[in-house]
N, C-alpha and C positions, 0 to 999 in steps of 0.2 A: 820212278826213281831214275836219276841220271845214270847213263851207262858207265861213266867214269867212276862213280861211287860204287856201283855194283862190281866193277872190276877190282877196285881197291879192296872191297869186302871179300871178294872171291880169292884174291891173292892171300889175304890174311887167313881165310878159311883153309886154303890149300896148304899153306905153310904149317899151320897148327896141326892139320890132319897128317901131313908128312912126318911130323915129330912124334906122332903116336906110335908106340910099339904095341902091335896087336897082341903079342904074347903076354903083355903086362895088363891088358884090359881085363878088369874083373867081371865075373858073371854077376849080373844084377838080379836076375831071377830065372828060374827054370819053369815057372808057372805060365803056361800058355794062355790060360783063361783069366788072367789078371784084369781087373777093372781098367778101362782105357785111361782114365785120369791118373791112376797109380802108375801105369805103364809109362805115360808121358812124364810124370814126375821123376821116375827113375832114370829116364833117358836124359832129362834136363840136368839132373844131379851128376850123371856120368860125364856129360859134355862140359859141365863146369869144372869137374875134377880133372878132366883131360885138357882143359883150357882151349877148347875148340869153339871159336866165336861165330856169330852170324848165322846160327841155325835156328829156324823157327819150328817149335814143336807144339802142335795144337791138337785138341780133341774136338772134332766137328760135332755139331748138335743136331744135324738133320736126322730124320727117322731111320734111314738105312745105314747110318754110320756104324762101322765095325772095326775101325783101326785108328791109328794115330797118324796125323798128317805131319810130314817132315819136309821143310823147304830149306834149301841152302843155296848160297849164291853161286853163280857160274860166271866165268869170265866172258865179257862182252866184246873184247877187243879182237874180233874176227874180221878179216878183210871181207869186203862185199863180194858176193858171187863166188864164195869159196866153200867147199865142203868142210864142215867143222873138224872132221878127223884129219884133215890135211894140214892143220896148223898146230903150233905149240899150245895155244890156248885151248883148242878143241881136245887135244890129247890130255892136257892137264884136267880139263873138266871131266872127261871120261874116267881117268884114273882116280879122281876124287870120288866120283859116284861109286866106283867099284870098291874102293877102300872103305867108304862109309857103309856099304852093304856088309862087308866083312866085319867091320866093327860091330854092327848091330847083331850079326850072328854070333859073334864072340861073347858079347854082353848078355844077349838074350837067345841062348842056344835052341830053345824050343819054339822060337817065333819065325821059323822058316816058312816060305811060301808053300802051302799045301793045296793050292788051287788045281783044278782039273777042268780046263775049258771045254773038253770034249763032252762032259756031261753037265756043264753049266754050274759047277761047284766052285765057289770062290772062298778061299780061307787064307787070308793073310793079315798080319797085324800092323804092318807099316805101309804107308803110302808116300813114296819119295817123289818130290818134285824139285824143280829149281825155280828161283825167283830172280 
């Protein structure tokens, strides 16, 4: 996809996410062991209710799949050879990622990351990426 289109989508995503009042986000479920398809359906429903666009919510079908994949746009208008955190676009991308994580924890309070890499135990419900 064209970098300009990604940036336009990211700007719309950032603006919608900025408008979300985390205190008003409803709890969608407290069931940590919900079926992944139901978990994804509830998240899609929440994002539609909050009017947050351009978020892809999918349930992978590979044998080791254990969570729901979430991909959202990030601004691509970064100057060449520049650290992402040194630019406005980079700071906005980081802030959007952090707010989206808080939104997930608000709506799904028992879906926190309970992984422990020291003993090779991985237990998380969401896989966040950017596209």
